[in-house]
Structures are given as C-alpha cells and as structure tokens.
VMD Tcl script that builds the backbone (N, CA, C; Angstrom):
set m [mol new atoms 288]
animate dup $m
set s [atomselect $m all]
$s set {name element resname resid chain x y z} {
  {N N SER 1 A 2.669 -13.809 25.919}
  {CA C SER 1 A 2.873 -12.426 26.349}
  {C C SER 1 A 2.021 -11.487 25.494}
  {N N GLY 2 A 1.878 -10.270 25.925}
  {CA C GLY 2 A 1.075 -9.287 25.213}
  {C C GLY 2 A 1.693 -8.843 23.907}
  {N N LEU 3 A 2.938 -9.217 23.675}
  {CA C LEU 3 A 3.618 -8.809 22.441}
  {C C LEU 3 A 3.425 -9.796 21.295}
  {N N LYS 4 A 2.834 -10.958 21.579}
  {CA C LYS 4 A 2.679 -11.981 20.538}
  {C C LYS 4 A 1.949 -11.442 19.304}
  {N N PRO 5 A 0.818 -10.703 19.458}
  {CA C PRO 5 A 0.167 -10.176 18.245}
  {C C PRO 5 A 1.084 -9.253 17.439}
  {N N LEU 6 A 1.905 -8.484 18.119}
  {CA C LEU 6 A 2.837 -7.597 17.419}
  {C C LEU 6 A 3.862 -8.398 16.628}
  {N N PHE 7 A 4.375 -9.470 17.219}
  {CA C PHE 7 A 5.336 -10.317 16.515}
  {C C PHE 7 A 4.687 -10.985 15.301}
  {N N LEU 8 A 3.451 -11.437 15.462}
  {CA C LEU 8 A 2.751 -12.061 14.339}
  {C C LEU 8 A 2.497 -11.054 13.221}
  {N N PHE 9 A 2.114 -9.831 13.601}
  {CA C PHE 9 A 1.915 -8.792 12.600}
  {C C PHE 9 A 3.219 -8.512 11.872}
  {N N HIS 10 A 4.324 -8.454 12.607}
  {CA C HIS 10 A 5.633 -8.214 11.990}
  {C C HIS 10 A 5.948 -9.291 10.955}
  {N N GLU 11 A 5.687 -10.542 11.298}
  {CA C GLU 11 A 5.940 -11.632 10.351}
  {C C GLU 11 A 5.065 -11.488 9.108}
  {N N LEU 12 A 3.809 -11.147 9.298}
  {CA C LEU 12 A 2.888 -10.962 8.180}
  {C C LEU 12 A 3.352 -9.839 7.269}
  {N N ILE 13 A 3.701 -8.715 7.843}
  {CA C ILE 13 A 4.110 -7.558 7.040}
  {C C ILE 13 A 5.457 -7.823 6.359}
  {N N ALA 14 A 6.319 -8.602 7.005}
  {CA C ALA 14 A 7.608 -8.955 6.391}
  {C C ALA 14 A 7.392 -9.788 5.130}
  {N N VAL 15 A 6.473 -10.743 5.176}
  {CA C VAL 15 A 6.162 -11.565 3.994}
  {C C VAL 15 A 5.549 -10.686 2.909}
  {N N PHE 16 A 4.619 -9.818 3.304}
  {CA C PHE 16 A 3.962 -8.911 2.354}
  {C C PHE 16 A 5.003 -8.083 1.599}
  {N N PHE 17 A 5.912 -7.449 2.331}
  {CA C PHE 17 A 6.884 -6.588 1.674}
  {C C PHE 17 A 7.963 -7.374 0.934}
  {N N ALA 18 A 8.244 -8.603 1.349}
  {CA C ALA 18 A 9.171 -9.441 0.578}
  {C C ALA 18 A 8.573 -9.730 -0.794}
  {N N ARG 19 A 7.259 -9.989 -0.824}
  {CA C ARG 19 A 6.580 -10.219 -2.108}
  {C C ARG 19 A 6.592 -8.955 -2.961}
  {N N ILE 20 A 6.373 -7.806 -2.335}
  {CA C ILE 20 A 6.417 -6.530 -3.060}
  {C C ILE 20 A 7.804 -6.324 -3.656}
  {N N GLN 21 A 8.838 -6.527 -2.850}
  {CA C GLN 21 A 10.204 -6.328 -3.336}
  {C C GLN 21 A 10.530 -7.266 -4.485}
  {N N ASP 22 A 10.055 -8.495 -4.394}
  {CA C ASP 22 A 10.294 -9.456 -5.470}
  {C C ASP 22 A 9.667 -8.968 -6.779}
  {N N GLN 23 A 8.431 -8.496 -6.712}
  {CA C GLN 23 A 7.747 -7.985 -7.899}
  {C C GLN 23 A 8.376 -6.687 -8.397}
  {N N ALA 24 A 8.895 -5.873 -7.471}
  {CA C ALA 24 A 9.471 -4.583 -7.847}
  {C C ALA 24 A 10.752 -4.733 -8.652}
  {N N ARG 25 A 11.282 -5.935 -8.730}
  {CA C ARG 25 A 12.460 -6.162 -9.578}
  {C C ARG 25 A 12.103 -6.119 -11.066}
  {N N LYS 26 A 10.819 -6.261 -11.359}
  {CA C LYS 26 A 10.365 -6.188 -12.745}
  {C C LYS 26 A 10.406 -4.731 -13.188}
  {N N PRO 27 A 11.023 -4.449 -14.338}
  {CA C PRO 27 A 11.169 -3.058 -14.780}
  {C C PRO 27 A 9.859 -2.281 -14.854}
  {N N GLU 28 A 8.788 -2.902 -15.335}
  {CA C GLU 28 A 7.521 -2.170 -15.472}
  {C C GLU 28 A 6.919 -1.824 -14.103}
  {N N VAL 29 A 7.102 -2.695 -13.120}
  {CA C VAL 29 A 6.601 -2.425 -11.773}
  {C C VAL 29 A 7.469 -1.356 -11.110}
  {N N ARG 30 A 8.780 -1.496 -11.247}
  {CA C ARG 30 A 9.708 -0.528 -10.660}
  {C C ARG 30 A 9.441 0.876 -11.200}
  {N N GLU 31 A 9.176 0.964 -12.495}
  {CA C GLU 31 A 8.895 2.268 -13.116}
  {C C GLU 31 A 7.635 2.906 -12.514}
  {N N GLN 32 A 6.590 2.119 -12.354}
  {CA C GLN 32 A 5.350 2.654 -11.780}
  {C C GLN 32 A 5.537 3.052 -10.315}
  {N N LEU 33 A 6.293 2.240 -9.570}
  {CA C LEU 33 A 6.549 2.597 -8.168}
  {C C LEU 33 A 7.346 3.897 -8.068}
  {N N GLN 34 A 8.343 4.048 -8.911}
  {CA C GLN 34 A 9.148 5.279 -8.911}
  {C C GLN 34 A 8.265 6.492 -9.158}
  {N N ALA 35 A 7.331 6.349 -10.088}
  {CA C ALA 35 A 6.437 7.464 -10.412}
  {C C ALA 35 A 5.515 7.800 -9.239}
  {N N ARG 36 A 5.257 6.836 -8.386}
  {CA C ARG 36 A 4.333 7.031 -7.268}
  {C C ARG 36 A 5.022 7.390 -5.953}
  {N N LEU 37 A 6.338 7.516 -5.957}
  {CA C LEU 37 A 7.053 7.801 -4.704}
  {C C LEU 37 A 6.531 9.030 -3.960}
  {N N PRO 38 A 6.218 10.139 -4.635}
  {CA C PRO 38 A 5.671 11.277 -3.887}
  {C C PRO 38 A 4.349 10.945 -3.187}
  {N N GLU 39 A 3.496 10.164 -3.844}
  {CA C GLU 39 A 2.231 9.759 -3.231}
  {C C GLU 39 A 2.466 8.821 -2.044}
  {N N ILE 40 A 3.421 7.927 -2.192}
  {CA C ILE 40 A 3.747 6.999 -1.113}
  {C C ILE 40 A 4.234 7.775 0.104}
  {N N ALA 41 A 5.156 8.701 -0.122}
  {CA C ALA 41 A 5.692 9.503 0.985}
  {C C ALA 41 A 4.591 10.326 1.652}
  {N N ALA 42 A 3.681 10.882 0.857}
  {CA C ALA 42 A 2.587 11.683 1.410}
  {C C ALA 42 A 1.674 10.813 2.270}
  {N N SER 43 A 1.415 9.588 1.839}
  {CA C SER 43 A 0.573 8.684 2.621}
  {C C SER 43 A 1.248 8.320 3.934}
  {N N HIS 44 A 2.548 8.040 3.879}
  {CA C HIS 44 A 3.286 7.745 5.110}
  {C C HIS 44 A 3.183 8.922 6.084}
  {N N GLN 45 A 3.343 10.131 5.561}
  {CA C GLN 45 A 3.278 11.312 6.427}
  {C C GLN 45 A 1.878 11.489 7.011}
  {N N ARG 46 A 0.838 11.229 6.185}
  {CA C ARG 46 A -0.536 11.322 6.702}
  {C C ARG 46 A -0.753 10.338 7.844}
  {N N MET 47 A -0.250 9.117 7.694}
  {CA C MET 47 A -0.410 8.127 8.762}
  {C C MET 47 A 0.291 8.585 10.035}
  {N N ILE 48 A 1.496 9.088 9.899}
  {CA C ILE 48 A 2.239 9.580 11.067}
  {C C ILE 48 A 1.486 10.716 11.730}
  {N N ASP 49 A 1.021 11.671 10.933}
  {CA C ASP 49 A 0.289 12.818 11.484}
  {C C ASP 49 A -0.991 12.384 12.182}
  {N N LEU 50 A -1.734 11.475 11.571}
  {CA C LEU 50 A -2.982 11.010 12.165}
  {C C LEU 50 A -2.729 10.276 13.476}
  {N N LEU 51 A -1.698 9.435 13.507}
  {CA C LEU 51 A -1.367 8.730 14.743}
  {C C LEU 51 A -0.912 9.704 15.824}
  {N N ARG 52 A -0.081 10.653 15.438}
  {CA C ARG 52 A 0.401 11.654 16.393}
  {C C ARG 52 A -0.755 12.433 17.008}
  {N N ASP 53 A -1.756 12.733 16.175}
  {CA C ASP 53 A -2.897 13.517 16.640}
  {C C ASP 53 A -3.973 12.662 17.305}
  {N N GLY 54 A -3.743 11.355 17.401}
  {CA C GLY 54 A -4.693 10.474 18.071}
  {C C GLY 54 A -5.900 10.089 17.249}
  {N N ASN 55 A -5.856 10.289 15.941}
  {CA C ASN 55 A -6.967 9.939 15.045}
  {C C ASN 55 A -6.792 8.505 14.552}
  {N N LEU 56 A -7.020 7.556 15.450}
  {CA C LEU 56 A -6.734 6.156 15.139}
  {C C LEU 56 A -7.613 5.594 14.029}
  {N N ASP 57 A -8.894 5.945 14.018}
  {CA C ASP 57 A -9.781 5.437 12.964}
  {C C ASP 57 A -9.339 5.927 11.591}
  {N N GLU 58 A -8.999 7.201 11.494}
  {CA C GLU 58 A -8.544 7.751 10.217}
  {C C GLU 58 A -7.193 7.165 9.821}
  {N N ALA 59 A -6.315 6.945 10.800}
  {CA C ALA 59 A -5.015 6.342 10.513}
  {C C ALA 59 A -5.199 4.920 9.985}
  {N N GLN 60 A -6.144 4.195 10.580}
  {CA C GLN 60 A -6.417 2.840 10.118}
  {C C GLN 60 A -6.966 2.848 8.691}
  {N N GLN 61 A -7.829 3.801 8.387}
  {CA C GLN 61 A -8.359 3.916 7.020}
  {C C GLN 61 A -7.241 4.248 6.042}
  {N N GLU 62 A -6.355 5.141 6.433}
  {CA C GLU 62 A -5.223 5.503 5.568}
  {C C GLU 62 A -4.327 4.291 5.330}
  {N N LEU 63 A -4.056 3.528 6.377}
  {CA C LEU 63 A -3.231 2.334 6.241}
  {C C LEU 63 A -3.899 1.317 5.319}
  {N N ASP 64 A -5.200 1.125 5.474}
  {CA C ASP 64 A -5.933 0.198 4.617}
  {C C ASP 64 A -5.838 0.625 3.153}
  {N N THR 65 A -6.066 1.902 2.888}
  {CA C THR 65 A -5.958 2.428 1.523}
  {C C THR 65 A -4.543 2.237 0.997}
  {N N HIS 66 A -3.573 2.518 1.840}
  {CA C HIS 66 A -2.167 2.414 1.466}
  {C C HIS 66 A -1.809 0.973 1.076}
  {N N LEU 67 A -2.204 0.016 1.906}
  {CA C LEU 67 A -1.866 -1.381 1.616}
  {C C LEU 67 A -2.643 -1.920 0.423}
  {N N ARG 68 A -3.900 -1.536 0.290}
  {CA C ARG 68 A -4.691 -1.987 -0.867}
  {C C ARG 68 A -4.109 -1.457 -2.175}
  {N N ALA 69 A -3.458 -0.343 -2.120}
  {CA C ALA 69 A -2.870 0.223 -3.329}
  {C C ALA 69 A -1.743 -0.652 -3.867}
  {N N TYR 70 A -1.179 -1.503 -3.018}
  {CA C TYR 70 A -0.133 -2.423 -3.473}
  {C C TYR 70 A -0.707 -3.676 -4.134}
  {N N GLN 71 A -1.996 -3.858 -4.065}
  {CA C GLN 71 A -2.628 -5.053 -4.605}
  {C C GLN 71 A -2.302 -5.236 -6.086}
  {N N TRP 72 A -2.218 -4.136 -6.838}
  {CA C TRP 72 A -1.935 -4.248 -8.272}
  {C C TRP 72 A -0.580 -4.899 -8.525}
  {N N ILE 73 A 0.350 -4.752 -7.594}
  {CA C ILE 73 A 1.671 -5.359 -7.767}
  {C C ILE 73 A 1.581 -6.873 -7.561}
  {N N LEU 74 A 0.826 -7.258 -6.549}
  {CA C LEU 74 A 0.761 -8.670 -6.190}
  {C C LEU 74 A -0.214 -9.466 -7.037}
  {N N GLU 75 A -1.316 -8.828 -7.463}
  {CA C GLU 75 A -2.373 -9.568 -8.128}
  {C C GLU 75 A -2.763 -9.013 -9.483}
  {N N GLY 76 A -2.134 -7.963 -9.901}
  {CA C GLY 76 A -2.538 -7.310 -11.131}
  {C C GLY 76 A -3.479 -6.166 -10.815}
  {N N PRO 77 A -4.039 -5.542 -11.815}
  {CA C PRO 77 A -4.899 -4.381 -11.587}
  {C C PRO 77 A -6.053 -4.683 -10.641}
  {N N VAL 78 A -6.355 -3.738 -9.782}
  {CA C VAL 78 A -7.473 -3.844 -8.862}
  {C C VAL 78 A -8.738 -3.525 -9.640}
  {N N GLU 79 A -9.722 -4.407 -9.587}
  {CA C GLU 79 A -10.978 -4.167 -10.290}
  {C C GLU 79 A -11.814 -3.159 -9.522}
  {N N SER 80 A -12.206 -2.140 -10.199}
  {CA C SER 80 A -13.095 -1.139 -9.631}
  {C C SER 80 A -13.915 -0.600 -10.789}
  {N N PRO 81 A -15.012 0.093 -10.527}
  {CA C PRO 81 A -15.791 0.645 -11.640}
  {C C PRO 81 A -14.938 1.501 -12.565}
  {N N ALA 82 A -14.041 2.293 -12.001}
  {CA C ALA 82 A -13.184 3.143 -12.838}
  {C C ALA 82 A -12.243 2.291 -13.686}
  {N N ALA 83 A -11.694 1.228 -13.087}
  {CA C ALA 83 A -10.749 0.384 -13.818}
  {C C ALA 83 A -11.448 -0.389 -14.935}
  {N N LYS 84 A -12.679 -0.804 -14.698}
  {CA C LYS 84 A -13.403 -1.552 -15.723}
  {C C LYS 84 A -13.704 -0.683 -16.940}
  {N N ASP 85 A -13.890 0.612 -16.707}
  {CA C ASP 85 A -14.168 1.529 -17.810}
  {C C ASP 85 A -12.909 1.933 -18.551}
  {N N GLN 86 A -11.756 1.713 -17.928}
  {CA C GLN 86 A -10.492 2.105 -18.543}
  {C C GLN 86 A -9.768 0.855 -18.997}
  {N N ASN 87 A -8.483 0.976 -19.211}
  {CA C ASN 87 A -7.705 -0.192 -19.602}
  {C C ASN 87 A -7.289 -0.969 -18.360}
  {N N ASP 88 A -6.317 -1.847 -18.489}
  {CA C ASP 88 A -5.900 -2.676 -17.366}
  {C C ASP 88 A -4.877 -2.009 -16.454}
  {N N SER 89 A -4.660 -0.728 -16.588}
  {CA C SER 89 A -3.727 -0.061 -15.703}
  {C C SER 89 A -4.347 0.043 -14.324}
  {N N PRO 90 A -3.489 0.126 -13.277}
  {CA C PRO 90 A -4.039 0.204 -11.928}
  {C C PRO 90 A -4.841 1.486 -11.743}
  {N N PRO 91 A -5.940 1.422 -11.001}
  {CA C PRO 91 A -6.736 2.632 -10.770}
  {C C PRO 91 A -5.978 3.610 -9.906}
  {N N PRO 92 A -6.309 4.874 -9.966}
  {CA C PRO 92 A -5.608 5.851 -9.135}
  {C C PRO 92 A -5.944 5.623 -7.667}
  {N N HIS 93 A -4.960 5.869 -6.831}
  {CA C HIS 93 A -5.127 5.761 -5.387}
  {C C HIS 93 A -4.494 6.994 -4.766}
  {N N ASP 94 A -4.893 7.295 -3.575}
  {CA C ASP 94 A -4.218 8.370 -2.846}
  {C C ASP 94 A -2.756 8.055 -2.709}
  {N N CYS 95 A -2.469 6.776 -2.609}
  {CA C CYS 95 A -1.101 6.351 -2.429}
  {C C CYS 95 A -0.981 4.916 -2.857}
  {N N PRO 96 A 0.070 4.558 -3.495}
  {CA C PRO 96 A 0.301 3.169 -3.853}
  {C C PRO 96 A 0.918 2.394 -2.730}
}
mol reanalyze $m
mol bondsrecalc $m
mol representation Tube
mol addrep $m
C-alpha cells in the first residue's frame, strides 16, 4: 500500500528517539538537553510554520538540521571546523 514508506519511517524514527531517550538518562546529557529546550521548541515551530506555508524544501532543511543536532548525543561531539578549534563540546546549532 502507499502507506508502507510512512510505516517504515515511523519505525526508523521510533528507534532513533528510543536511543535518544536512553542517552538522555545520563545526567550530563539531560542537563544539556534541558538548556536547549527553547531552541528545540523554536525549531519545531519553524518546521510547522514552513510546512503550513508550503515551503517543503526549507522544512526539509530545518528537519535535517534538527536531527543532525542530536548526533552529539548518539555519537559524541559533531566534528566541524568550529568544534575542532574549540573543546569537545557540541558545536552550536539552531536547534538540538
């Protein structure tokens, strides 16, 4: 059926967020996530607004940025030129 890709995406995202939740039990990760809640909420709102306005390409870019921001939780700090010049803390993102 035409819904199969949606079901597969749901399974993928469920595993992704289960891994995030598992890592978020660590006090240092939980603390950083708490500090980023306003950024997370703002990113969610941007995605909703972009989708509502029919800006699918921009919404997809926002979603990509949003999900990549979680990489530091799953794999450690994201390597970027800014991160290499600084310490091992995660680089700034529009949203975690």
